[in-house]
PyMOL CGO cylinders between C-alpha atoms (Angstrom):
from pymol import cmd
from pymol.cgo import CYLINDER

trace = [
    CYLINDER, -0.04, -0.12, -0.01, 2.88, 2.50, 0.47, 0.3, 1, 1, 1, 1, 1, 1,
    CYLINDER, 2.88, 2.50, 0.47, 3.32, 2.69, -3.25, 0.3, 1, 1, 1, 1, 1, 1,
    CYLINDER, 3.32, 2.69, -3.25, -0.55, 3.98, -3.66, 0.3, 1, 1, 1, 1, 1, 1,
    CYLINDER, -0.55, 3.98, -3.66, 0.11, 6.61, -1.01, 0.3, 1, 1, 1, 1, 1, 1,
    CYLINDER, 0.11, 6.61, -1.01, 3.40, 7.64, -2.60, 0.3, 1, 1, 1, 1, 1, 1,
    CYLINDER, 3.40, 7.64, -2.60, 1.95, 7.92, -5.96, 0.3, 1, 1, 1, 1, 1, 1,
    CYLINDER, 1.95, 7.92, -5.96, -0.92, 10.08, -4.42, 0.3, 1, 1, 1, 1, 1, 1,
    CYLINDER, -0.92, 10.08, -4.42, 1.50, 12.40, -2.71, 0.3, 1, 1, 1, 1, 1, 1,
    CYLINDER, 1.50, 12.40, -2.71, 3.02, 12.98, -6.02, 0.3, 1, 1, 1, 1, 1, 1,
    CYLINDER, 3.02, 12.98, -6.02, -0.26, 13.51, -7.69, 0.3, 1, 1, 1, 1, 1, 1,
    CYLINDER, -0.26, 13.51, -7.69, -1.40, 15.84, -4.78, 0.3, 1, 1, 1, 1, 1, 1,
    CYLINDER, -1.40, 15.84, -4.78, 1.36, 18.02, -5.88, 0.3, 1, 1, 1, 1, 1, 1,
    CYLINDER, 1.36, 18.02, -5.88, -0.35, 18.62, -9.21, 0.3, 1, 1, 1, 1, 1, 1,
    CYLINDER, -0.35, 18.62, -9.21, -3.92, 18.52, -8.11, 0.3, 1, 1, 1, 1, 1, 1,
    CYLINDER, -3.92, 18.52, -8.11, -5.91, 17.09, -5.21, 0.3, 1, 1, 1, 1, 1, 1,
    CYLINDER, -5.91, 17.09, -5.21, -8.25, 15.74, -7.69, 0.3, 1, 1, 1, 1, 1, 1,
    CYLINDER, -8.25, 15.74, -7.69, -5.83, 13.33, -9.24, 0.3, 1, 1, 1, 1, 1, 1,
    CYLINDER, -5.83, 13.33, -9.24, -4.70, 12.13, -5.81, 0.3, 1, 1, 1, 1, 1, 1,
    CYLINDER, -4.70, 12.13, -5.81, -8.32, 11.69, -5.09, 0.3, 1, 1, 1, 1, 1, 1,
    CYLINDER, -8.32, 11.69, -5.09, -8.71, 9.78, -8.24, 0.3, 1, 1, 1, 1, 1, 1,
    CYLINDER, -8.71, 9.78, -8.24, -5.74, 7.48, -7.60, 0.3, 1, 1, 1, 1, 1, 1,
    CYLINDER, -5.74, 7.48, -7.60, -6.78, 6.95, -3.95, 0.3, 1, 1, 1, 1, 1, 1,
    CYLINDER, -6.78, 6.95, -3.95, -10.32, 5.92, -5.05, 0.3, 1, 1, 1, 1, 1, 1,
    CYLINDER, -10.32, 5.92, -5.05, -8.69, 3.33, -7.57, 0.3, 1, 1, 1, 1, 1, 1,
    CYLINDER, -8.69, 3.33, -7.57, -6.66, 2.03, -4.65, 0.3, 1, 1, 1, 1, 1, 1,
    CYLINDER, -6.66, 2.03, -4.65, -9.48, 1.55, -2.43, 0.3, 1, 1, 1, 1, 1, 1,
    CYLINDER, -9.48, 1.55, -2.43, -11.50, -0.13, -5.01, 0.3, 1, 1, 1, 1, 1, 1,
    CYLINDER, -11.50, -0.13, -5.01, -8.72, -2.58, -5.40, 0.3, 1, 1, 1, 1, 1, 1,
    CYLINDER, -8.72, -2.58, -5.40, -7.85, -2.78, -1.68, 0.3, 1, 1, 1, 1, 1, 1,
    CYLINDER, -7.85, -2.78, -1.68, -11.26, -2.04, 0.08, 0.3, 1, 1, 1, 1, 1, 1,
    CYLINDER, -11.26, -2.04, 0.08, -10.18, -3.34, 3.53, 0.3, 1, 1, 1, 1, 1, 1,
    CYLINDER, -10.18, -3.34, 3.53, -6.92, -1.30, 3.81, 0.3, 1, 1, 1, 1, 1, 1,
    CYLINDER, -6.92, -1.30, 3.81, -7.54, 1.40, 6.41, 0.3, 1, 1, 1, 1, 1, 1,
    CYLINDER, -7.54, 1.40, 6.41, -4.24, 3.34, 5.53, 0.3, 1, 1, 1, 1, 1, 1,
    CYLINDER, -4.24, 3.34, 5.53, -5.76, 3.89, 2.08, 0.3, 1, 1, 1, 1, 1, 1,
    CYLINDER, -5.76, 3.89, 2.08, -8.79, 5.44, 3.72, 0.3, 1, 1, 1, 1, 1, 1,
    CYLINDER, -8.79, 5.44, 3.72, -6.96, 7.51, 6.08, 0.3, 1, 1, 1, 1, 1, 1,
    CYLINDER, -6.96, 7.51, 6.08, -4.76, 8.77, 3.13, 0.3, 1, 1, 1, 1, 1, 1,
    CYLINDER, -4.76, 8.77, 3.13, -7.65, 9.97, 1.17, 0.3, 1, 1, 1, 1, 1, 1,
    CYLINDER, -7.65, 9.97, 1.17, -9.25, 11.71, 4.31, 0.3, 1, 1, 1, 1, 1, 1,
    CYLINDER, -9.25, 11.71, 4.31, -5.82, 13.24, 4.62, 0.3, 1, 1, 1, 1, 1, 1,
    CYLINDER, -5.82, 13.24, 4.62, -5.80, 14.61, 0.96, 0.3, 1, 1, 1, 1, 1, 1,
    CYLINDER, -5.80, 14.61, 0.96, -9.26, 16.20, 1.35, 0.3, 1, 1, 1, 1, 1, 1,
    CYLINDER, -9.26, 16.20, 1.35, -8.41, 17.73, 4.69, 0.3, 1, 1, 1, 1, 1, 1,
    CYLINDER, -8.41, 17.73, 4.69, -5.39, 19.29, 3.14, 0.3, 1, 1, 1, 1, 1, 1,
    CYLINDER, -5.39, 19.29, 3.14, -7.66, 20.28, -0.08, 0.3, 1, 1, 1, 1, 1, 1,
    CYLINDER, -7.66, 20.28, -0.08, -10.17, 21.82, 2.33, 0.3, 1, 1, 1, 1, 1, 1,
    CYLINDER, -10.17, 21.82, 2.33, -12.72, 19.44, 1.05, 0.3, 1, 1, 1, 1, 1, 1,
    CYLINDER, -12.72, 19.44, 1.05, -14.52, 19.16, 4.61, 0.3, 1, 1, 1, 1, 1, 1,
    CYLINDER, -14.52, 19.16, 4.61, -17.63, 17.43, 3.29, 0.3, 1, 1, 1, 1, 1, 1,
    CYLINDER, -17.63, 17.43, 3.29, -15.97, 14.75, 1.39, 0.3, 1, 1, 1, 1, 1, 1,
    CYLINDER, -15.97, 14.75, 1.39, -13.57, 14.32, 4.08, 0.3, 1, 1, 1, 1, 1, 1,
    CYLINDER, -13.57, 14.32, 4.08, -16.47, 13.92, 6.41, 0.3, 1, 1, 1, 1, 1, 1,
    CYLINDER, -16.47, 13.92, 6.41, -18.21, 11.32, 4.28, 0.3, 1, 1, 1, 1, 1, 1,
    CYLINDER, -18.21, 11.32, 4.28, -14.96, 9.33, 3.94, 0.3, 1, 1, 1, 1, 1, 1,
    CYLINDER, -14.96, 9.33, 3.94, -14.55, 9.20, 7.89, 0.3, 1, 1, 1, 1, 1, 1,
    CYLINDER, -14.55, 9.20, 7.89, -18.23, 8.10, 8.01, 0.3, 1, 1, 1, 1, 1, 1,
    CYLINDER, -18.23, 8.10, 8.01, -17.68, 5.20, 5.75, 0.3, 1, 1, 1, 1, 1, 1,
    CYLINDER, -17.68, 5.20, 5.75, -14.24, 4.29, 7.29, 0.3, 1, 1, 1, 1, 1, 1,
    CYLINDER, -14.24, 4.29, 7.29, -15.50, 4.19, 11.14, 0.3, 1, 1, 1, 1, 1, 1,
    CYLINDER, -15.50, 4.19, 11.14, -18.47, 1.98, 9.86, 0.3, 1, 1, 1, 1, 1, 1,
    CYLINDER, -18.47, 1.98, 9.86, -16.30, -0.32, 7.63, 0.3, 1, 1, 1, 1, 1, 1,
    CYLINDER, -16.30, -0.32, 7.63, -13.42, -0.82, 10.18, 0.3, 1, 1, 1, 1, 1, 1,
    CYLINDER, -13.42, -0.82, 10.18, -12.64, -1.53, 13.57, 0.3, 1, 1, 1, 1, 1, 1,
    CYLINDER, -12.64, -1.53, 13.57, -11.85, 0.71, 16.75, 0.3, 1, 1, 1, 1, 1, 1,
    CYLINDER, -11.85, 0.71, 16.75, -8.04, 0.65, 15.58, 0.3, 1, 1, 1, 1, 1, 1,
    CYLINDER, -8.04, 0.65, 15.58, -9.28, 2.93, 12.66, 0.3, 1, 1, 1, 1, 1, 1,
    CYLINDER, -9.28, 2.93, 12.66, -11.06, 5.40, 14.88, 0.3, 1, 1, 1, 1, 1, 1,
    CYLINDER, -11.06, 5.40, 14.88, -8.07, 5.53, 16.85, 0.3, 1, 1, 1, 1, 1, 1,
    CYLINDER, -8.07, 5.53, 16.85, -5.79, 6.27, 13.82, 0.3, 1, 1, 1, 1, 1, 1,
    CYLINDER, -5.79, 6.27, 13.82, -8.22, 8.75, 12.45, 0.3, 1, 1, 1, 1, 1, 1,
    CYLINDER, -8.22, 8.75, 12.45, -8.21, 10.62, 15.75, 0.3, 1, 1, 1, 1, 1, 1,
    CYLINDER, -8.21, 10.62, 15.75, -4.44, 10.67, 15.39, 0.3, 1, 1, 1, 1, 1, 1,
    CYLINDER, -4.44, 10.67, 15.39, -4.45, 11.94, 12.08, 0.3, 1, 1, 1, 1, 1, 1,
    CYLINDER, -4.45, 11.94, 12.08, -6.62, 14.54, 12.63, 0.3, 1, 1, 1, 1, 1, 1,
    CYLINDER, -6.62, 14.54, 12.63, -4.94, 15.85, 15.65, 0.3, 1, 1, 1, 1, 1, 1,
    CYLINDER, -4.94, 15.85, 15.65, -1.71, 15.80, 13.53, 0.3, 1, 1, 1, 1, 1, 1,
    CYLINDER, -1.71, 15.80, 13.53, -3.55, 17.77, 10.74, 0.3, 1, 1, 1, 1, 1, 1,
    CYLINDER, -3.55, 17.77, 10.74, -4.87, 20.31, 12.98, 0.3, 1, 1, 1, 1, 1, 1,
    CYLINDER, -4.87, 20.31, 12.98, -1.66, 20.81, 14.76, 0.3, 1, 1, 1, 1, 1, 1,
    CYLINDER, -1.66, 20.81, 14.76, 0.14, 21.50, 11.34, 0.3, 1, 1, 1, 1, 1, 1,
    CYLINDER, 0.14, 21.50, 11.34, -2.58, 24.17, 10.36, 0.3, 1, 1, 1, 1, 1, 1,
]
cmd.load_cgo(trace, "trace")
């Protein structure tokens, strides 16, 4: 999965939309990988697409265990502290 995340980071430098598209494809091929969901949420937060990020968070929380929720909390805390 790190390859998908690295590719998305490179695409995000060009356009958040391209990163979003790449991470959507990654999640379709690997739907049970929380790291890809977290990466997608982070991309949307950095692009200030709060509604999309919120929808991804809701789907991720439903689809994954407590560990996803904890990772999401940590990710959000880091994102907010860096802004």
